[in-house]
All heavy atoms as TSV, in Angstrom:
chain	resi	resn	atom	element	x	y	z
A	1	MET	N	N	132.539	28.395	86.500
A	1	MET	CA	C	132.194	28.101	87.867
A	1	MET	C	C	131.308	29.201	88.386
A	1	MET	O	O	131.676	30.355	88.300
A	1	MET	CB	C	133.465	28.018	88.729
A	1	MET	CG	C	133.147	27.794	90.217
A	1	MET	SD	S	134.606	27.273	91.205
A	1	MET	CE	C	135.887	28.379	90.970
A	2	GLY	N	N	130.178	28.898	88.969
A	2	GLY	CA	C	129.254	29.804	89.438
A	2	GLY	C	C	129.464	30.165	90.958
A	2	GLY	O	O	130.283	29.524	91.595
A	3	ASN	N	N	128.606	31.034	91.363
A	3	ASN	CA	C	128.802	31.431	92.849
A	3	ASN	C	C	128.602	30.318	93.806
A	3	ASN	O	O	129.251	30.170	94.826
A	3	ASN	CB	C	127.846	32.625	93.182
A	3	ASN	CG	C	128.356	33.884	92.463
A	3	ASN	OD1	O	129.529	34.056	92.233
A	3	ASN	ND2	N	127.339	34.716	92.199
A	4	GLN	N	N	127.621	29.492	93.500
A	4	GLN	CA	C	127.327	28.339	94.518
A	4	GLN	C	C	128.425	27.317	94.489
A	4	GLN	O	O	128.874	26.818	95.500
A	4	GLN	CB	C	125.959	27.677	94.121
A	4	GLN	CG	C	124.708	28.571	94.447
A	4	GLN	CD	C	123.433	27.837	93.972
A	4	GLN	OE1	O	123.410	27.075	93.112
A	4	GLN	NE2	N	122.308	28.140	94.802
A	5	THR	N	N	128.985	27.050	93.262
A	5	THR	CA	C	130.030	26.132	93.166
A	5	THR	C	C	131.314	26.764	93.941
A	5	THR	O	O	131.985	26.091	94.806
A	5	THR	CB	C	130.461	25.774	91.767
A	5	THR	OG1	O	129.281	25.370	91.159
A	5	THR	CG2	C	131.637	24.886	91.795
A	6	LYS	N	N	131.549	27.974	93.804
A	6	LYS	CA	C	132.706	28.721	94.411
A	6	LYS	C	C	132.484	28.627	95.941
A	6	LYS	O	O	133.458	28.459	96.642
A	6	LYS	CB	C	132.718	30.041	93.891
A	6	LYS	CG	C	134.019	30.676	94.391
A	6	LYS	CD	C	134.272	32.093	93.698
A	6	LYS	CE	C	135.578	32.825	94.181
A	6	LYS	NZ	N	135.703	34.169	93.606
A	7	ALA	N	N	131.285	28.994	96.398
A	7	ALA	CA	C	131.002	28.870	97.879
A	7	ALA	C	C	131.252	27.526	98.491
A	7	ALA	O	O	131.491	27.485	99.641
A	7	ALA	CB	C	129.571	29.455	98.165
A	8	ALA	N	N	130.774	26.519	97.718
A	8	ALA	CA	C	130.922	25.096	98.226
A	8	ALA	C	C	132.401	24.529	98.133
A	8	ALA	O	O	132.558	23.504	98.759
A	8	ALA	CB	C	129.977	24.120	97.475
A	9	SER	N	N	133.272	25.115	97.380
A	9	SER	CA	C	134.613	24.686	97.327
A	9	SER	C	C	135.471	24.966	98.435
A	9	SER	O	O	135.390	26.075	99.003
A	9	SER	CB	C	135.194	25.129	95.976
A	9	SER	OG	O	134.577	24.990	94.753
A	10	PRO	N	N	136.232	23.921	98.966
A	10	PRO	CA	C	137.069	24.168	100.120
A	10	PRO	C	C	138.305	25.063	99.758
A	10	PRO	O	O	138.760	25.073	98.589
A	10	PRO	CB	C	137.600	22.794	100.487
A	10	PRO	CG	C	137.471	21.964	99.230
A	10	PRO	CD	C	136.330	22.539	98.371
A	11	ASN	N	N	138.670	25.900	100.607
A	11	ASN	CA	C	139.960	26.598	100.490
A	11	ASN	C	C	140.895	26.220	101.420
A	11	ASN	O	O	140.811	26.227	102.532
A	11	ASN	CB	C	139.507	28.158	100.863
A	11	ASN	CG	C	140.655	29.143	100.534
A	11	ASN	OD1	O	141.809	28.662	100.026
A	11	ASN	ND2	N	140.469	30.440	100.713
A	12	VAL	N	N	141.931	25.630	100.703
A	12	VAL	CA	C	143.066	25.022	101.598
A	12	VAL	C	C	144.211	25.855	101.366
A	12	VAL	O	O	144.646	26.266	100.333
A	12	VAL	CB	C	143.391	23.644	100.979
A	12	VAL	CG1	C	144.529	22.895	101.734
A	12	VAL	CG2	C	142.137	22.724	100.879
A	13	ARG	N	N	144.718	26.233	102.475
A	13	ARG	CA	C	146.083	27.152	102.513
A	13	ARG	C	C	146.997	26.700	103.616
A	13	ARG	O	O	146.657	25.868	104.410
A	13	ARG	CB	C	145.573	28.696	102.795
A	13	ARG	CG	C	144.907	28.864	104.013
A	13	ARG	CD	C	144.393	30.317	104.234
A	13	ARG	NE	N	143.020	30.240	104.895
A	13	ARG	CZ	C	141.917	30.683	104.379
A	13	ARG	NH1	N	142.042	31.352	103.218
A	13	ARG	NH2	N	140.817	30.715	105.090
A	14	GLU	N	N	148.112	27.211	103.754
A	14	GLU	CA	C	149.185	26.939	104.694
A	14	GLU	C	C	148.582	27.011	106.117
A	14	GLU	O	O	147.922	27.809	106.445
A	14	GLU	CB	C	150.360	27.870	104.566
A	14	GLU	CG	C	151.546	27.329	105.422
A	14	GLU	CD	C	152.861	28.163	105.023
A	14	GLU	OE1	O	152.805	29.249	104.365
A	14	GLU	OE2	O	153.750	27.633	105.501
A	15	GLY	N	N	148.814	25.902	106.763
A	15	GLY	CA	C	148.486	25.761	108.142
A	15	GLY	C	C	147.260	24.838	108.179
A	15	GLY	O	O	146.861	24.299	109.251
A	16	ALA	N	N	146.557	24.502	107.159
A	16	ALA	CA	C	145.370	23.814	107.095
A	16	ALA	C	C	145.660	22.317	107.543
A	16	ALA	O	O	146.704	21.806	107.005
A	16	ALA	CB	C	144.615	23.757	105.751
A	17	LYS	N	N	144.821	21.762	108.326
A	17	LYS	CA	C	145.007	20.365	108.734
A	17	LYS	C	C	143.691	19.594	108.648
A	17	LYS	O	O	143.049	19.177	109.574
A	17	LYS	CB	C	145.499	20.240	110.270
A	17	LYS	CG	C	146.900	20.980	110.477
A	17	LYS	CD	C	147.235	20.822	111.950
A	17	LYS	CE	C	148.590	21.511	112.149
A	17	LYS	NZ	N	148.941	21.548	113.637
A	18	VAL	N	N	143.283	19.429	107.368
A	18	VAL	CA	C	141.998	18.892	107.034
A	18	VAL	C	C	142.179	17.701	106.103
A	18	VAL	O	O	143.220	17.644	105.430
A	18	VAL	CB	C	140.994	19.943	106.493
A	18	VAL	CG1	C	140.663	20.961	107.634
A	18	VAL	CG2	C	141.634	20.598	105.361
A	19	ASN	N	N	141.109	16.936	105.916
A	19	ASN	CA	C	141.233	15.749	105.013
A	19	ASN	C	C	141.525	16.122	103.606
A	19	ASN	O	O	142.189	15.276	102.863
A	19	ASN	CB	C	139.886	14.924	105.140
A	19	ASN	CG	C	139.913	14.103	106.422
A	19	ASN	OD1	O	140.910	13.938	107.215
A	19	ASN	ND2	N	138.616	13.771	106.932
A	20	ILE	N	N	140.953	17.225	103.174
A	20	ILE	CA	C	141.119	17.619	101.842
A	20	ILE	C	C	142.744	17.799	101.511
A	20	ILE	O	O	143.177	17.651	100.359
A	20	ILE	CB	C	140.295	18.870	101.408
A	20	ILE	CG1	C	140.172	19.057	99.854
A	20	ILE	CG2	C	140.781	20.095	102.092
A	20	ILE	CD1	C	139.348	18.106	99.215
A	21	THR	N	N	143.441	18.177	102.554
A	21	THR	CA	C	144.884	18.458	102.395
A	21	THR	C	C	145.544	17.159	101.865
A	21	THR	O	O	146.425	17.119	101.089
A	21	THR	CB	C	145.530	19.029	103.786
A	21	THR	OG1	O	144.746	20.141	104.051
A	21	THR	CG2	C	146.933	19.318	103.364
A	22	TYR	N	N	145.001	15.864	102.481
A	22	TYR	CA	C	145.743	14.593	102.000
A	22	TYR	C	C	145.367	14.474	100.530
A	22	TYR	O	O	146.250	14.014	99.844
A	22	TYR	CB	C	144.992	13.516	102.651
A	22	TYR	CG	C	145.322	13.291	104.155
A	22	TYR	CD1	C	144.543	13.613	105.279
A	22	TYR	CD2	C	146.565	12.615	104.399
A	22	TYR	CE1	C	145.088	13.292	106.583
A	22	TYR	CE2	C	146.972	12.297	105.783
A	22	TYR	CZ	C	146.198	12.731	106.778
A	22	TYR	OH	O	146.612	12.520	107.965
A	23	ILE	N	N	144.293	14.878	100.067
A	23	ILE	CA	C	143.918	14.607	98.674
A	23	ILE	C	C	144.663	15.485	97.788
A	23	ILE	O	O	145.164	15.225	96.733
A	23	ILE	CB	C	142.408	14.785	98.476
A	23	ILE	CG1	C	141.527	13.785	99.190
A	23	ILE	CG2	C	142.026	14.901	97.000
A	23	ILE	CD1	C	140.096	14.085	99.402
A	24	LEU	N	N	144.858	16.814	98.239
A	24	LEU	CA	C	145.722	17.695	97.474
A	24	LEU	C	C	147.205	17.123	97.513
A	24	LEU	O	O	147.672	17.268	96.438
A	24	LEU	CB	C	145.664	19.095	98.179
A	24	LEU	CG	C	146.644	20.114	97.607
A	24	LEU	CD1	C	146.293	20.431	96.137
A	24	LEU	CD2	C	146.667	21.247	98.539
A	25	GLN	N	N	147.678	16.799	98.587
A	25	GLN	CA	C	149.075	16.324	98.456
A	25	GLN	C	C	149.199	15.070	97.587
A	25	GLN	O	O	150.237	15.002	96.798
A	25	GLN	CB	C	149.498	15.972	99.968
A	25	GLN	CG	C	149.644	17.236	100.747
A	25	GLN	CD	C	149.964	16.872	102.238
A	25	GLN	OE1	O	149.419	15.951	102.846
A	25	GLN	NE2	N	150.616	17.626	102.930
A	26	ALA	N	N	148.377	14.187	97.648
A	26	ALA	CA	C	148.457	12.967	96.742
A	26	ALA	C	C	148.387	13.345	95.275
A	26	ALA	O	O	149.005	12.943	94.369
A	26	ALA	CB	C	147.342	12.045	97.050
A	27	ALA	N	N	147.431	14.367	94.921
A	27	ALA	CA	C	147.182	14.823	93.687
A	27	ALA	C	C	148.542	15.491	93.072
A	27	ALA	O	O	148.892	15.272	91.917
A	27	ALA	CB	C	145.978	15.773	93.455
A	28	LEU	N	N	148.993	16.246	93.900
A	28	LEU	CA	C	150.311	16.926	93.609
A	28	LEU	C	C	151.431	15.929	93.204
A	28	LEU	O	O	152.042	16.107	92.278
A	28	LEU	CB	C	150.800	17.902	94.661
A	28	LEU	CG	C	150.105	19.136	94.859
A	28	LEU	CD1	C	150.236	19.777	96.092
A	28	LEU	CD2	C	150.271	20.218	93.587
A	29	TYR	N	N	151.486	14.910	94.019
A	29	TYR	CA	C	152.499	13.922	93.958
A	29	TYR	C	C	152.332	13.182	92.593
A	29	TYR	O	O	153.264	12.970	91.906
A	29	TYR	CB	C	152.456	12.931	95.132
A	29	TYR	CG	C	153.483	11.950	95.090
A	29	TYR	CD1	C	154.856	12.262	95.588
A	29	TYR	CD2	C	153.276	10.631	94.597
A	29	TYR	CE1	C	155.884	11.286	95.501
A	29	TYR	CE2	C	154.322	9.735	94.461
A	29	TYR	CZ	C	155.602	10.033	94.954
A	29	TYR	OH	O	156.640	9.104	94.846
A	30	LEU	N	N	150.966	12.804	92.330
A	30	LEU	CA	C	150.684	12.080	91.089
A	30	LEU	C	C	150.882	12.922	89.832
A	30	LEU	O	O	151.228	12.476	88.696
A	30	LEU	CB	C	149.250	11.669	91.033
A	30	LEU	CG	C	148.977	10.536	92.011
A	30	LEU	CD1	C	147.452	10.312	92.077
A	30	LEU	CD2	C	149.648	9.229	91.635
A	31	GLU	N	N	150.976	14.253	89.995
A	31	GLU	CA	C	151.247	15.289	88.871
A	31	GLU	C	C	152.728	15.630	88.861
A	31	GLU	O	O	153.177	16.477	88.054
A	31	GLU	CB	C	150.368	16.620	89.085
A	31	GLU	CG	C	148.855	16.307	88.728
A	31	GLU	CD	C	148.711	16.080	87.312
A	31	GLU	OE1	O	149.339	16.735	86.409
A	31	GLU	OE2	O	147.851	15.316	87.071
A	32	GLY	N	N	153.568	14.810	89.611
A	32	GLY	CA	C	155.056	14.997	89.602
A	32	GLY	C	C	155.464	16.184	90.379
A	32	GLY	O	O	156.682	16.419	90.221
A	33	GLN	N	N	154.717	16.661	91.345
A	33	GLN	CA	C	155.188	17.766	92.337
A	33	GLN	C	C	155.355	16.971	93.693
A	33	GLN	O	O	154.343	16.446	94.132
A	33	GLN	CB	C	154.194	18.769	92.343
A	33	GLN	CG	C	154.081	19.546	90.917
A	33	GLN	CD	C	155.363	20.006	90.354
A	33	GLN	OE1	O	156.209	20.508	91.048
A	33	GLN	NE2	N	155.365	20.044	89.056
A	34	ASN	N	N	156.448	17.138	94.256
A	34	ASN	CA	C	156.634	16.451	95.517
A	34	ASN	C	C	156.332	17.387	96.772
A	34	ASN	O	O	157.065	18.469	96.864
A	34	ASN	CB	C	158.088	16.139	95.688
A	34	ASN	CG	C	158.472	15.226	96.911
A	34	ASN	OD1	O	157.515	15.161	97.734
A	34	ASN	ND2	N	159.638	14.817	97.238
A	35	PRO	N	N	155.283	17.114	97.474
A	35	PRO	CA	C	154.824	18.017	98.516
A	35	PRO	C	C	155.531	17.667	99.769
A	35	PRO	O	O	155.275	18.243	100.932
A	35	PRO	CB	C	153.307	17.590	98.745
A	35	PRO	CG	C	153.272	16.136	98.328
A	35	PRO	CD	C	154.244	16.023	97.164
A	36	HIS	N	N	156.619	16.811	99.745
A	36	HIS	CA	C	157.450	16.351	100.866
A	36	HIS	C	C	156.711	15.746	102.017
A	36	HIS	O	O	156.741	16.098	103.100
A	36	HIS	CB	C	158.252	17.557	101.491
A	36	HIS	CG	C	159.137	18.241	100.250
A	36	HIS	ND1	N	160.365	17.477	99.839
A	36	HIS	CD2	C	158.970	19.141	99.618
A	36	HIS	CE1	C	160.859	18.228	98.944
A	36	HIS	NE2	N	160.060	19.264	98.651
A	37	GLY	N	N	155.807	14.865	101.592
A	37	GLY	CA	C	155.006	13.941	102.529
A	37	GLY	C	C	153.508	14.167	102.272
A	37	GLY	O	O	153.056	15.134	101.837
A	38	ILE	N	N	152.875	13.042	102.591
A	38	ILE	CA	C	151.337	13.108	102.472
A	38	ILE	C	C	150.920	12.817	103.873
A	38	ILE	O	O	150.578	11.751	104.304
A	38	ILE	CB	C	150.812	12.023	101.571
A	38	ILE	CG1	C	151.433	12.256	100.013
A	38	ILE	CG2	C	149.376	12.050	101.437
A	38	ILE	CD1	C	151.131	11.245	99.105
A	39	ASP	N	N	150.806	13.965	104.595
A	39	ASP	CA	C	150.450	13.824	105.999
A	39	ASP	C	C	149.232	14.712	106.520
A	39	ASP	O	O	148.923	14.687	107.631
A	39	ASP	CB	C	151.643	14.434	106.896
A	39	ASP	CG	C	152.147	15.849	106.535
A	39	ASP	OD1	O	151.428	16.468	105.791
A	39	ASP	OD2	O	153.115	16.227	107.105
A	40	GLY	N	N	148.664	15.388	105.512
A	40	GLY	CA	C	147.411	16.036	105.746
A	40	GLY	C	C	147.664	17.463	106.335
A	40	GLY	O	O	146.691	18.076	106.692
A	41	ILE	N	N	148.864	17.841	106.469
A	41	ILE	CA	C	149.246	19.118	107.011
A	41	ILE	C	C	149.823	19.998	105.791
A	41	ILE	O	O	150.718	19.604	105.120
A	41	ILE	CB	C	150.316	19.063	108.088
A	41	ILE	CG1	C	149.682	18.205	109.189
A	41	ILE	CG2	C	150.543	20.530	108.695
A	41	ILE	CD1	C	150.668	17.829	110.217
A	42	PHE	N	N	149.149	21.233	105.633
A	42	PHE	CA	C	149.582	22.060	104.483
A	42	PHE	C	C	150.790	22.978	104.993
A	42	PHE	O	O	150.504	23.993	105.517
A	42	PHE	CB	C	148.326	22.918	104.028
A	42	PHE	CG	C	148.665	23.690	102.737
A	42	PHE	CD1	C	147.645	23.516	101.717
A	42	PHE	CD2	C	149.710	24.506	102.556
A	42	PHE	CE1	C	147.980	24.144	100.471
A	42	PHE	CE2	C	149.916	25.138	101.352
A	42	PHE	CZ	C	149.054	24.949	100.325
A	43	GLY	N	N	151.949	22.494	104.879
A	43	GLY	CA	C	153.165	23.132	105.206
A	43	GLY	C	C	153.866	23.659	104.114
A	43	GLY	O	O	153.315	23.798	102.975
A	44	SER	N	N	155.129	24.026	104.355
A	44	SER	CA	C	155.927	24.736	103.265
A	44	SER	C	C	156.215	23.775	102.008
A	44	SER	O	O	156.160	24.277	100.926
A	44	SER	CB	C	157.265	25.141	103.976
A	44	SER	OG	O	158.057	24.181	104.422
A	45	GLY	N	N	156.340	22.475	102.337
A	45	GLY	CA	C	156.561	21.670	101.157
A	45	GLY	C	C	155.388	21.566	100.294
A	45	GLY	O	O	155.440	21.502	99.104
A	46	THR	N	N	154.286	21.601	100.883
A	46	THR	CA	C	152.858	21.620	99.986
A	46	THR	C	C	152.852	22.895	99.370
A	46	THR	O	O	152.562	22.848	98.153
A	46	THR	CB	C	151.744	21.273	100.959
A	46	THR	OG1	O	151.892	20.029	101.557
A	46	THR	CG2	C	150.501	21.121	100.101
A	47	GLU	N	N	153.063	23.936	100.003
A	47	GLU	CA	C	153.072	25.284	99.391
A	47	GLU	C	C	153.971	25.264	98.180
A	47	GLU	O	O	153.466	25.828	97.092
A	47	GLU	CB	C	153.391	26.357	100.317
A	47	GLU	CG	C	153.201	27.672	99.754
A	47	GLU	CD	C	153.520	28.853	100.760
A	47	GLU	OE1	O	154.026	28.645	101.844
A	47	GLU	OE2	O	153.119	29.987	100.377
A	48	ILE	N	N	155.205	24.926	98.266
A	48	ILE	CA	C	156.075	24.897	97.197
A	48	ILE	C	C	155.687	23.961	96.137
A	48	ILE	O	O	155.707	24.331	94.886
A	48	ILE	CB	C	157.492	24.417	97.717
A	48	ILE	CG1	C	158.176	25.447	98.696
A	48	ILE	CG2	C	158.473	24.185	96.520
A	48	ILE	CD1	C	159.306	25.047	99.401
A	49	ALA	N	N	155.042	22.894	96.326
A	49	ALA	CA	C	154.519	21.993	95.248
A	49	ALA	C	C	153.327	22.683	94.608
A	49	ALA	O	O	153.187	22.552	93.481
A	49	ALA	CB	C	154.157	20.561	95.836
A	50	VAL	N	N	152.507	23.249	95.358
A	50	VAL	CA	C	151.426	24.050	94.621
A	50	VAL	C	C	151.871	25.004	93.793
A	50	VAL	O	O	151.266	25.115	92.637
A	50	VAL	CB	C	150.393	24.593	95.760
A	50	VAL	CG1	C	149.364	25.622	95.128
A	50	VAL	CG2	C	149.724	23.436	96.511
A	51	LYS	N	N	152.772	25.904	94.159
A	51	LYS	CA	C	153.307	26.935	93.326
A	51	LYS	C	C	153.952	26.460	92.139
A	51	LYS	O	O	153.833	27.068	91.068
A	51	LYS	CB	C	154.170	27.851	94.155
A	51	LYS	CG	C	153.481	28.642	95.152
A	51	LYS	CD	C	154.264	29.644	95.925
A	51	LYS	CE	C	153.463	30.398	96.857
A	51	LYS	NZ	N	154.208	31.437	97.769
A	52	ALA	N	N	154.753	25.280	92.192
A	52	ALA	CA	C	155.289	24.684	91.120
A	52	ALA	C	C	154.380	24.154	90.167
A	52	ALA	O	O	154.488	24.320	88.940
A	52	ALA	CB	C	156.280	23.674	91.631
A	53	PHE	N	N	153.324	23.608	90.684
A	53	PHE	CA	C	152.276	23.027	89.886
A	53	PHE	C	C	151.564	24.188	89.133
A	53	PHE	O	O	151.319	24.113	87.816
A	53	PHE	CB	C	151.267	22.299	90.650
A	53	PHE	CG	C	150.071	21.811	89.931
A	53	PHE	CD1	C	150.141	20.740	89.062
A	53	PHE	CD2	C	148.889	22.493	90.025
A	53	PHE	CE1	C	149.042	20.283	88.197
A	53	PHE	CE2	C	147.738	22.179	89.101
A	53	PHE	CZ	C	147.928	20.994	88.413
A	54	GLN	N	N	151.259	25.320	89.736
A	54	GLN	CA	C	150.679	26.314	89.110
A	54	GLN	C	C	151.457	27.001	88.055
A	54	GLN	O	O	150.833	27.444	87.028
A	54	GLN	CB	C	150.233	27.481	90.234
A	54	GLN	CG	C	149.144	27.032	91.022
A	54	GLN	CD	C	149.026	27.961	92.244
A	54	GLN	OE1	O	149.870	28.634	92.610
A	54	GLN	NE2	N	147.894	28.089	92.751
A	55	ARG	N	N	152.769	27.081	88.200
A	55	ARG	CA	C	153.781	27.625	87.191
A	55	ARG	C	C	153.672	26.656	85.977
A	55	ARG	O	O	153.698	27.219	84.776
A	55	ARG	CB	C	155.104	27.626	87.703
A	55	ARG	CG	C	155.377	28.879	88.543
A	55	ARG	CD	C	156.937	29.034	88.669
A	55	ARG	NE	N	157.505	27.914	89.359
A	55	ARG	CZ	C	157.615	27.752	90.689
A	55	ARG	NH1	N	157.102	28.615	91.525
A	55	ARG	NH2	N	158.067	26.662	91.184
A	56	THR	N	N	153.534	25.486	86.200
A	56	THR	CA	C	153.575	24.566	84.962
A	56	THR	C	C	152.257	24.510	84.076
A	56	THR	O	O	152.276	24.085	83.084
A	56	THR	CB	C	153.910	23.024	85.398
A	56	THR	OG1	O	152.937	22.520	86.170
A	56	THR	CG2	C	155.282	23.020	86.008
A	57	LYS	N	N	151.198	24.889	84.783
A	57	LYS	CA	C	149.863	24.926	84.260
A	57	LYS	C	C	149.462	26.269	83.769
A	57	LYS	O	O	148.557	26.701	83.291
A	57	LYS	CB	C	148.785	24.355	85.178
A	57	LYS	CG	C	149.071	22.915	85.593
A	57	LYS	CD	C	149.138	21.955	84.307
A	57	LYS	CE	C	149.597	20.568	84.833
A	57	LYS	NZ	N	149.747	19.628	83.626
């Protein structure tokens, strides 16, 4: 990944309430990680699911 790609990539973190969060939550769910709802809000359930996904990969 180059600098331009990195600059164009969204950074989603706890507290984010953006459309990309819906996509992240759905992708986590499809990968077997439960974000505890697909509501577009990056809360503690999404954070736990992200960390679990990262551990498995």
